[in-house]
N, C-alpha and C positions, 0 to 999 in steps of 0.2 A: 606571751603569757608564760610564766614559769609554773612548775608543778605546784608550788605553794599557793599561788594565786588561784589555780584551778581547784585545788583541795578546798579552799575557803569559799569559793563561789559555790561549789557543789554542796558543801555542808550547810551553808546559809540558805541555799535553795531548797534543800531537804527540810530545814526547820519551817520554811513558809508552807511547803507542800503538806507536811504532816500536821501542822497546826490548823491548817484549813480543814483537814479531814478528821480532827479529833472527835467531833460528835458521832462519828461512825462506830467508834468502839475504843476500848482501853488499849488495843495494841497500837493504835495510832498515837496515843498519849505516850506510850513507852518509846516509839519510834521518834517522836518529837524530843524526848529526853535524850535519847542517843544522838540525835542530830545536834542538840545543844552542846553536848559533851564534845563532839567533833569540832563544832565551831570555837569552843573554848580552847581546845588543843591548837587549833589554827591561830587563834589570837596570841597564845604563848610562843608558838613557833615563829610568828612574824615579829615578835617583840612588843606587841600591844598588850602588856599584862593586864591593864584595866579592863579591856574587853574580854580577855580570857577569864578573868576573875568573875565578871558579871555573867558570862555564859555558864561558868560552873555553878553560880547561884541558881540560874535558871534551870539547870539540869536538876538540882536538888528539888526545886519547886515542882518541876514536871514529874519527877518520880514520886513525890508526895501525892500529887494529884492522881497518878496512875494507881497508886496504892488505894486511895480512897475510891476511886472509880471501880476498881477490880473487886474491892470488898463489898461494895453496895450491889453487886450483881448476883 
């Protein structure tokens, strides 16, 4: 496995982990957004630009959710 593949595996695994923990608090929503951004970067680096683009959209959606959750507390 090369470094790029390991980076992608770790970023997608982080997405799954933080998504599962989102109900525990807004910091997990923010961590999910960061993991989405890292997955998007991975997609662009490996040449799968549609994957990278969709992950960037998910990053924006997660940041919006984080903003709403944070302001409601």
